[in-house]
VEXGUKOL-157826 format. One line per 2 residues: number of its first residue (from 1); their letters; for each residue z, x negated, y negated of C-alpha. Coordinates in nm, 4 decimals. Layout:
% VEXGUKOL-157826
NUM = a = Z/X/Y ~ ...
***
This chain:
% VEXGUKOL-157826
1 = rd = -4.0592/-19.4861/-14.0572 ~ -4.1194/-19.4127/-13.7175
3 = hr = -4.0075/-19.0632/-13.6607 ~ -3.9374/-19.0672/-13.3219
5 = kl = -3.6292/-19.3315/-13.3828 ~ -3.5771/-19.1878/-13.7275
7 = gr = -3.5169/-18.8588/-13.4857 ~ -3.2406/-19.0319/-13.2840
9 = dl = -3.1049/-19.2838/-13.5998 ~ -3.0648/-18.9683/-13.8371
11 = dl = -2.9289/-18.7019/-13.5145 ~ -3.2344/-18.4910/-13.6098
13 = fw = -3.4109/-18.4160/-13.2844 ~ -3.4691/-18.5879/-12.9429
15 = fh = -3.6508/-18.5583/-12.5914 ~ -3.5216/-18.5407/-12.2843
17 = ps = -3.7793/-18.5589/-11.8933 ~ -3.5820/-18.2295/-11.8509
19 = ap = -3.7961/-18.0558/-12.0098 ~ -4.1078/-18.3239/-12.1181
21 = ga = -4.3266/-18.2885/-12.4693 ~ -4.0442/-17.9642/-12.5785
23 = af = -3.8015/-18.1238/-12.8174 ~ -3.4174/-18.1085/-12.8964
25 = ws = -3.3010/-18.0162/-13.2159 ~ -2.9544/-18.0586/-13.3255
27 = dr = -2.7970/-17.8116/-13.6092 ~ -2.8821/-18.1292/-13.9070
29 = gt = -3.2834/-18.1108/-13.7648 ~ -3.2956/-17.7421/-13.7047
31 = ti = -3.1749/-17.7116/-14.0856 ~ -3.5402/-17.8306/-14.2117
33 = fr = -3.7169/-17.6706/-13.9755 ~ -3.5256/-17.3025/-14.1289
35 = ll = -3.5266/-17.4733/-14.4696 ~ -3.9101/-17.5385/-14.4069
37 = gd = -4.0014/-17.1730/-14.2229 ~ -3.8024/-16.9661/-14.4573
39 = wm = -3.9852/-17.1594/-14.7584 ~ -4.3451/-17.1025/-14.6327
41 = le = -4.1982/-16.7420/-14.5618 ~ -4.0688/-16.6641/-14.9052
43 = tl = -4.4028/-16.7352/-15.0642 ~ -4.6260/-16.5674/-14.8015
45 = ak = -4.4255/-16.2637/-14.9049 ~ -4.4759/-16.2917/-15.2504
47 = ng = -4.9193/-16.3043/-15.1558 ~ -4.8722/-16.0136/-14.9213
49 = yq = -4.8041/-16.1588/-14.5857 ~ -4.6661/-15.9078/-14.3292
51 = qv = -4.4480/-16.1250/-14.1042 ~ -4.4891/-16.0467/-13.7307
53 = kt = -4.4028/-16.1538/-13.4025 ~ -4.6237/-16.0753/-13.0521
55 = pl = -4.5503/-16.1211/-12.7320 ~ -4.5341/-16.4924/-12.5761
57 = ly = -4.6429/-16.3181/-12.2045 ~ -5.0239/-16.2162/-12.1194
59 = nk = -5.1714/-16.1312/-11.8905 ~ -5.5515/-16.2588/-11.7892
61 = sl = -5.7487/-15.9614/-11.9714 ~ -5.6364/-16.0607/-12.3366
63 = wq = -5.7880/-16.4043/-12.2301 ~ -6.1237/-16.2812/-12.1198
65 = vs = -6.2163/-16.0647/-12.3975 ~ -6.1083/-16.4019/-12.6259
67 = gh = -6.2642/-16.6535/-12.4101 ~ -6.0128/-16.8545/-12.3234
69 = wg = -5.9564/-16.7438/-11.9866 ~ -6.3201/-16.9371/-11.8662
71 = ky = -6.3070/-17.2222/-12.1300 ~ -5.9171/-17.2919/-12.2093
73 = re = -5.6934/-17.2809/-11.8874 ~ -5.6425/-17.5784/-11.8432
75 = nm = -5.4504/-17.5472/-12.1499 ~ -5.2467/-17.2907/-12.0578
77 = fl = -4.9536/-17.2725/-11.8682 ~ -4.9865/-17.0129/-11.5929
79 = vl = -4.7551/-16.7436/-11.4701 ~ -4.7426/-16.5858/-11.1305
81 = dn = -4.7935/-16.2594/-11.0669 ~ -4.5131/-16.1568/-10.8059
83 = et = -4.7578/-15.8447/-10.7430 ~ -5.0873/-15.9406/-10.7311
85 = ge = -4.9664/-16.3612/-10.5933 ~ -5.2383/-16.4884/-10.8380
87 = hd = -5.1423/-16.6638/-11.1353 ~ -5.2746/-16.3697/-11.3436
89 = fs = -5.0910/-16.4581/-11.6791 ~ -5.0141/-16.6964/-11.8970
91 = lk = -4.7976/-16.8280/-12.1582 ~ -5.0013/-16.8072/-12.5361
93 = pm = -5.1196/-17.1405/-12.6360 ~ -5.2162/-16.9362/-13.0037
95 = nc = -5.1515/-16.6176/-13.1575 ~ -5.5109/-16.4871/-13.3234
97 = ps = -5.5831/-16.2823/-12.9590 ~ -5.2616/-16.1192/-13.0423
99 = hh = -5.2844/-16.0354/-13.4201 ~ -5.6571/-15.8923/-13.3551
101 = lm = -5.4822/-15.6276/-13.0922 ~ -5.2224/-15.5662/-13.3737
103 = fa = -5.4991/-15.4961/-13.6705 ~ -5.7175/-15.3193/-13.3445
105 = sr = -5.3949/-15.0808/-13.2935 ~ -5.5086/-14.7941/-13.6007
107 = rr = -5.7574/-14.7529/-13.8120 ~ -5.7986/-14.9767/-14.1126
109 = sy = -6.0001/-14.8259/-14.4188 ~ -6.0967/-15.0884/-14.6929
111 = re = -5.8390/-14.9761/-14.9304 ~ -5.6060/-15.1992/-14.6760
113 = lp = -5.8181/-15.5113/-14.6668 ~ -5.7094/-15.8048/-14.7235
115 = vr = -5.4296/-15.6893/-14.3905 ~ -5.2804/-16.0377/-14.4163
117 = ya = -5.0659/-16.0905/-14.0996 ~ -4.8180/-16.4420/-14.0617
119 = tq = -4.5896/-16.5748/-13.7790 ~ -4.4368/-16.8392/-13.7009
121 = dv = -4.4091/-16.7510/-13.3177 ~ -4.3460/-17.0207/-13.0331
123 = lh = -4.6662/-17.1451/-12.8408 ~ -4.7044/-17.3327/-12.5196
125 = rn = -4.9790/-17.5263/-12.4810 ~ -5.0242/-17.8014/-12.1274
127 = ev = -5.1116/-18.1029/-12.3184 ~ -5.1700/-18.3678/-12.0289
129 = sg = -4.8398/-18.5796/-12.0335 ~ -4.9882/-18.9350/-12.1223
131 = al = -5.0914/-18.7753/-12.4395 ~ -4.7577/-18.6318/-12.5632
133 = sg = -4.6336/-18.8402/-12.8088 ~ -4.2635/-18.7758/-13.0400
135 = lt = -4.3624/-18.4226/-13.2634 ~ -4.6568/-18.5440/-13.3300
137 = rv = -4.8168/-18.4053/-12.9554 ~ -4.5990/-18.1188/-12.7980
139 = rq = -4.6559/-17.9251/-12.5206 ~ -4.3686/-17.6064/-12.7147
141 = fq = -4.4487/-17.5883/-13.0839 ~ -4.4290/-17.3269/-13.3759
143 = qd = -4.7276/-17.2782/-13.5760 ~ -4.7806/-17.1990/-13.9708
145 = da = -5.0028/-16.9505/-13.8299 ~ -5.1374/-16.6217/-14.0316
147 = hi = -5.4892/-16.4685/-14.0077 ~ -5.6408/-16.2272/-14.2772
149 = yl = -5.8925/-15.9263/-14.2273 ~ -6.1192/-15.8898/-14.4814
151 = me = -6.4739/-15.7871/-14.6235 ~ -6.7248/-16.0585/-14.7205
153 = sq = -6.6989/-15.9553/-15.0492 ~ -6.3171/-16.0721/-15.0556
155 = iv = -6.3546/-16.4535/-14.9007 ~ -6.4067/-16.6529/-15.2110
157 = de = -6.1170/-16.4856/-15.3928 ~ -5.8991/-16.5594/-15.1232
159 = vr = -6.0153/-16.8750/-15.0675 ~ -5.9244/-16.8994/-15.3462
161 = rl = -5.5632/-16.7833/-15.3540 ~ -5.5176/-17.0141/-15.0413
163 = va = -5.6265/-17.2960/-15.1881 ~ -5.3652/-17.2181/-15.4584
165 = mi = -5.1029/-17.2187/-15.1992 ~ -5.1942/-17.5518/-15.0170
167 = dy = -5.2531/-17.6961/-15.3319 ~ -4.8519/-17.5614/-15.4128
169 = fy = -4.7115/-17.7061/-15.1183 ~ -4.8433/-18.0122/-15.0651
171 = na = -4.7819/-18.1406/-15.3846 ~ -4.4228/-18.0135/-15.3658
173 = lg = -4.4092/-18.2906/-15.0883 ~ -4.5459/-18.5430/-15.2728
175 = lr = -4.8605/-18.5014/-15.0090 ~ -5.2223/-18.6174/-15.2040
177 = yh = -5.4454/-18.4152/-15.0376 ~ -5.8595/-18.4081/-15.0121
179 = ak = -6.0791/-18.1200/-14.7971 ~ -6.3742/-18.1629/-14.5859
181 = fa = -6.6165/-17.8477/-14.5644 ~ -6.7204/-17.8804/-14.1633
183 = tr = -7.0071/-17.7121/-14.0534 ~ -7.2069/-17.5577/-13.7407
185 = pe = -7.1360/-17.7478/-13.4338 ~ -7.3805/-17.7898/-13.1769
187 = qr = -7.2191/-17.6246/-12.9614 ~ -7.1441/-17.2458/-13.1075
189 = vg = -7.1477/-16.8720/-13.0629 ~ -7.3271/-16.6463/-13.3154
191 = td = -7.6957/-16.6508/-13.4821 ~ -7.8144/-16.8966/-13.7112
193 = el = -7.8307/-16.6461/-13.9718 ~ -7.5088/-16.5862/-13.9234
195 = wd = -7.3887/-16.8721/-13.9519 ~ -7.6784/-16.9532/-14.2501
197 = ra = -7.4379/-16.6658/-14.4521 ~ -7.1219/-16.8182/-14.3251
199 = ea = -7.1283/-17.1641/-14.4356 ~ -7.3330/-17.0722/-14.7892
201 = il = -7.0025/-16.8174/-14.8421 ~ -6.7441/-17.0663/-14.7706
203 = rd = -6.9673/-17.3427/-15.0311 ~ -6.9887/-17.1038/-15.2929
205 = al = -6.6338/-17.0220/-15.2448 ~ -6.5690/-17.4386/-15.3369
207 = ea = -6.7777/-17.4193/-15.5685 ~ -6.6039/-17.1236/-15.7110
209 = ig = -6.2720/-17.2929/-15.7459 ~ -6.4188/-17.6331/-15.8379
211 = md = -6.2941/-17.8353/-15.5893 ~ -6.4415/-18.1932/-15.4919
213 = ye = -6.4505/-18.1871/-15.0950 ~ -6.6677/-18.4694/-14.7786
215 = lk = -6.9353/-18.2838/-14.6438 ~ -6.8777/-18.2722/-14.1743
217 = eg = -7.1712/-18.1334/-14.0564 ~ -7.1436/-18.0453/-13.7360
219 = dg = -6.7156/-18.0252/-13.7140 ~ -6.6943/-17.6875/-13.7615
221 = af = -6.5107/-17.4808/-13.4875 ~ -6.7039/-17.3160/-13.2176
223 = yg = -6.6816/-16.9168/-13.4813 ~ -6.7020/-17.0424/-13.7941
225 = pk = -6.7355/-17.3146/-14.0708 ~ -6.3673/-17.3957/-14.2296
227 = id = -6.2295/-17.6158/-14.4851 ~ -5.9642/-17.8632/-14.3227
229 = fd = -5.7383/-18.0737/-14.5559 ~ -5.5639/-18.4282/-14.4608
231 = ve = -5.2700/-18.5603/-14.6619 ~ -5.2009/-18.9066/-14.7167
233 = da = -4.9001/-19.0109/-14.6918 ~ -4.6526/-19.2486/-14.8505
235 = ig = -4.7777/-19.6063/-14.6641 ~ -5.1558/-19.4360/-14.7403
237 = rs = -5.2008/-19.2782/-14.3816 ~ -5.4034/-18.9843/-14.3703
239 = wq = -5.3277/-18.6603/-14.1335 ~ -5.5031/-18.3824/-14.1150
241 = lg = -5.2469/-18.0751/-14.1551 ~ -5.4305/-17.7082/-14.3300
243 = ti = -5.7116/-17.5470/-14.2171 ~ -5.9229/-17.2463/-14.3842
245 = ql = -6.1075/-17.1409/-14.1031 ~ -6.4007/-16.8848/-14.0881
247 = dy = -6.4532/-16.5854/-13.8156 ~ -6.7468/-16.3815/-13.7660
249 = qn = -6.7152/-16.4011/-13.3800 ~ -6.4270/-16.2316/-13.2785
251 = pe = -6.4062/-15.8957/-13.4566 ~ -6.7277/-15.8800/-13.2199
253 = lf = -6.5305/-15.9553/-13.0145 ~ -6.2284/-15.7427/-13.0168
255 = dl = -6.4605/-15.4199/-13.1672 ~ -6.2944/-15.4537/-13.5154
257 = ty = -6.3655/-15.2023/-13.7650 ~ -6.2784/-15.0573/-14.0621
259 = vg = -6.3868/-14.7600/-14.2805 ~ -6.6263/-14.8697/-14.5746
261 = ed = -6.6178/-14.7082/-14.9172 ~ -6.9638/-14.4969/-14.7978
263 = nt = -6.6960/-14.4011/-14.4881 ~ -6.8427/-14.5171/-14.2079
265 = eh = -6.6893/-14.8248/-13.9593 ~ -6.8548/-15.1667/-14.0661
267 = rp = -6.6550/-15.5252/-13.9095 ~ -6.3970/-15.7082/-14.1214
269 = vi = -6.3940/-16.1052/-14.1149 ~ -6.0913/-16.2856/-14.0094
271 = ih = -5.9950/-16.6254/-14.1830 ~ -5.7552/-16.8476/-13.9653
273 = ra = -5.4994/-16.9838/-14.1344 ~ -5.3036/-17.2702/-14.1511
275 = if = -5.1157/-17.5082/-14.4075 ~ -4.8124/-17.7362/-14.2226
277 = gs = -5.0412/-17.6692/-13.8953 ~ -4.7767/-17.6680/-13.6183
279 = fe = -4.3846/-17.7558/-13.7940 ~ -4.3082/-18.0343/-13.4941
281 = rf = -4.6215/-18.2625/-13.5898 ~ -4.5599/-18.1597/-14.0024
283 = ia = -4.1261/-18.2429/-13.9621 ~ -4.2670/-18.5595/-13.7868
285 = il = -4.5071/-18.6516/-14.0526 ~ -4.2765/-18.5472/-14.3116
287 = te = -3.9933/-18.7401/-14.1574 ~ -4.2022/-19.0611/-14.1861
289 = hf = -4.3480/-18.9787/-14.5449 ~ -3.9577/-18.9748/-14.7114
291 = ag = -3.8547/-19.2134/-14.4756 ~ -3.5843/-19.0340/-14.3256
293 = sf = -3.4736/-19.0317/-14.6943 ~ -3.5450/-18.6156/-14.7870
295 = pl = -3.5585/-18.5016/-15.1148 ~ -3.2236/-18.3113/-15.1639
297 = wl = -3.3498/-17.9612/-15.1027 ~ -3.4428/-18.0490/-14.7438
299 = ap = -3.1634/-18.2391/-14.6957 ~ -2.9241/-18.1827/-14.3796
301 = eq = -2.6178/-18.2911/-14.5520 ~ -2.6952/-18.3041/-14.8789
303 = vr = -2.3128/-18.4110/-14.9666 ~ -2.0848/-18.6682/-14.8272
305 = vi = -1.7629/-18.6573/-14.9630 ~ -1.5154/-18.9514/-14.9151
307 = ai = -1.1524/-18.9348/-15.0042 ~ -0.9957/-19.2898/-15.1151
309 = td = -0.6950/-19.1952/-14.9280 ~ -0.4822/-18.9142/-14.7381
311 = ev = -0.2986/-18.8263/-15.0776 ~ -0.5881/-18.6811/-15.2059
313 = md = -0.7591/-18.5028/-14.8655 ~ -0.6929/-18.1284/-14.9816
315 = sa = -0.8323/-18.1917/-15.3170 ~ -1.1764/-18.3706/-15.0958
317 = rs = -1.1529/-18.0412/-14.8496 ~ -1.1707/-17.8221/-15.1958
319 = lv = -1.4503/-17.9763/-15.3550 ~ -1.6155/-17.9109/-15.0375
321 = ae = -1.5101/-17.5388/-15.0396 ~ -1.6765/-17.4968/-15.4181
323 = la = -2.0179/-17.6778/-15.2983 ~ -2.0304/-17.4243/-14.9550
325 = da = -1.9190/-17.1176/-15.2197 ~ -2.2291/-17.3059/-15.4705
327 = gl = -2.5079/-17.2583/-15.1439 ~ -2.5088/-17.6760/-15.0919
329 = ra = -2.4715/-17.8547/-14.7657 ~ -2.1505/-18.0875/-14.7709
331 = hl = -1.9710/-18.2470/-14.4920 ~ -1.5980/-18.4261/-14.5373
333 = de = -1.5410/-18.8028/-14.3543 ~ -1.2272/-18.7171/-14.1752
335 = ra = -1.2200/-19.0385/-13.9445 ~ -0.9585/-19.2811/-13.9883
337 = et = -1.2284/-19.5105/-14.0666 ~ -1.1568/-19.7718/-14.4396
339 = ln = -1.3671/-19.6717/-14.7612 ~ -1.6708/-19.9413/-14.6911
341 = yk = -1.7220/-19.8359/-14.3920 ~ -1.7719/-19.4092/-14.4295
343 = ir = -1.9733/-19.4984/-14.7989 ~ -2.1320/-19.7625/-14.5341
345 = da = -2.1961/-19.4069/-14.2137 ~ -2.3520/-19.2400/-14.5421
347 = et = -2.6322/-19.5131/-14.6570 ~ -2.7470/-19.5087/-14.2849
349 = mk = -2.7470/-19.1587/-14.2924 ~ -2.9384/-19.1236/-14.5951
351 = vp = -2.7299/-18.9032/-14.7689 ~ -2.8524/-18.7736/-15.0841
353 = ym = -2.4949/-18.7981/-15.2669 ~ -2.1389/-18.9334/-15.2063
355 = av = -1.8560/-18.7838/-15.3786 ~ -1.5768/-19.0192/-15.3902
357 = ig = -1.2568/-18.8898/-15.4380 ~ -0.9224/-19.0986/-15.5636
359 = ar = -0.6160/-19.0461/-15.7219 ~ -0.7863/-19.0394/-16.0774
361 = ea = -1.0248/-18.7733/-15.9758 ~ -0.8111/-18.5864/-15.7910
363 = ss = -0.5546/-18.5488/-16.1062 ~ -0.8349/-18.5115/-16.3398
365 = gt = -1.0824/-18.2804/-16.1810 ~ -1.3709/-18.4643/-16.1317
367 = va = -1.5614/-18.6168/-15.8710 ~ -1.7175/-19.0384/-15.8493
369 = vr = -2.0540/-18.9566/-15.7255 ~ -2.2735/-19.2498/-15.6023
371 = ar = -2.6565/-19.1883/-15.5401 ~ -2.8353/-19.2309/-15.2294
373 = ga = -3.0882/-19.5856/-15.3359 ~ -2.7921/-19.6116/-15.6398
375 = gk = -2.6619/-19.9127/-15.4719 ~ -2.2774/-19.9482/-15.6115
377 = kq = -2.3524/-19.7443/-15.8888 ~ -2.0864/-19.3910/-15.9862
379 = ev = -2.1042/-19.1743/-16.2136 ~ -1.7389/-18.9935/-16.3367
381 = ms = -1.8472/-18.6469/-16.3548 ~ -1.6224/-18.2858/-16.3228
383 = ra = -1.6962/-18.0678/-16.0614 ~ -1.8742/-17.8062/-16.2091
385 = ef = -2.1506/-18.0719/-16.4099 ~ -2.1534/-18.2529/-16.0033
387 = ig = -2.2377/-17.8931/-15.8849 ~ -2.5162/-17.7824/-16.1489
389 = rl = -2.6359/-18.0842/-16.0948 ~ -2.7646/-18.1090/-15.7639
391 = kg = -2.8267/-17.6931/-15.7761 ~ -3.0917/-17.7994/-16.0480
393 = ev = -3.2520/-18.0052/-15.8175 ~ -3.2591/-17.7794/-15.5399
395 = as = -3.3920/-17.5287/-15.7307 ~ -3.6654/-17.7484/-15.8904
397 = ka = -3.7318/-17.9291/-15.5505 ~ -3.7400/-18.2276/-15.7506
399 = lp = -3.8264/-18.5669/-15.4931 ~ -3.6453/-18.8264/-15.4391
401 = vq = -3.6557/-19.1511/-15.6647 ~ -3.9034/-19.4132/-15.4737
403 = g = -3.8111/-19.7811/-15.5133
***
């Protein structure tokens, strides 16, 4: 199940010494990346999020305000400023400060809160080479990242919405999960009174939802308490993925305000939230969770079409065209190889369905279908029935049959 081996074997991604800690994604791997990203963005659009993009490169003034220049600089990729002769610029290692600038770019009213910014921008962190490990620890990555600016009175409802979204995504992928409530760490910013209030609000939100959680004292972020979500994969391993973090500190640092109902300025609260975490690490987890046998909707190649003889190749090509017209990803194996070789190759590449066309199928407009994991069993059905079955399986995001 090692994603590094499966990534190569299934032609999804690979690495090269010329770009340590950054993946090369093939067309097949990019398809998985894109499908996950589109699914997330479509869901967020239905839930009141604004999709935004912010610059990749910033001078040190931003990081000095956020505190990263003093506390995190060794983990940042610094860039030489030819005018000053100093490494005064950095590629962004996280999105939060740039989102704070967006919120502060104009006057805000309480009527428009919550403001929800979502992005999948590229980030860079200067991880030490010895810590790099496949897709699970990289230097270049994209996060399913969002920041929510809201009034304190809106936190419980917003956490409820976030938990429902996390539940939707993880259940759709067959990932069991549990929550951990993390409180103030020893090294932190803010007063004890502020931490008391923040922890009480987040605890109240969990209890209002009725969610069971594990208490992790001292494990919060330095700027606020958080709820982390650990998922369990198909072989029982635990991975920390989602997070909901309350932040009372950055509104002060960035002087963020909104005009309240009383016509005076107030500080918003920020929720930092992630569901997939980084796409790279999430794809590594899913690759191992499914052992490369992705559900049909996520499989880069959904159907391998195989013609038994050259005489029926045109019929096979027409099936590929019909599948493509239906929005399905199909590939015709036109190699001069034996039928058994082509079938074995489709099995090795973990393609969900094989569609075999012989003289009988070509003349009757049918197709002999082999499902992944079903051995030599095959069903003969009309093309319309086959396409309808696939579209239904994609629409429902059905999980692959185990075993």
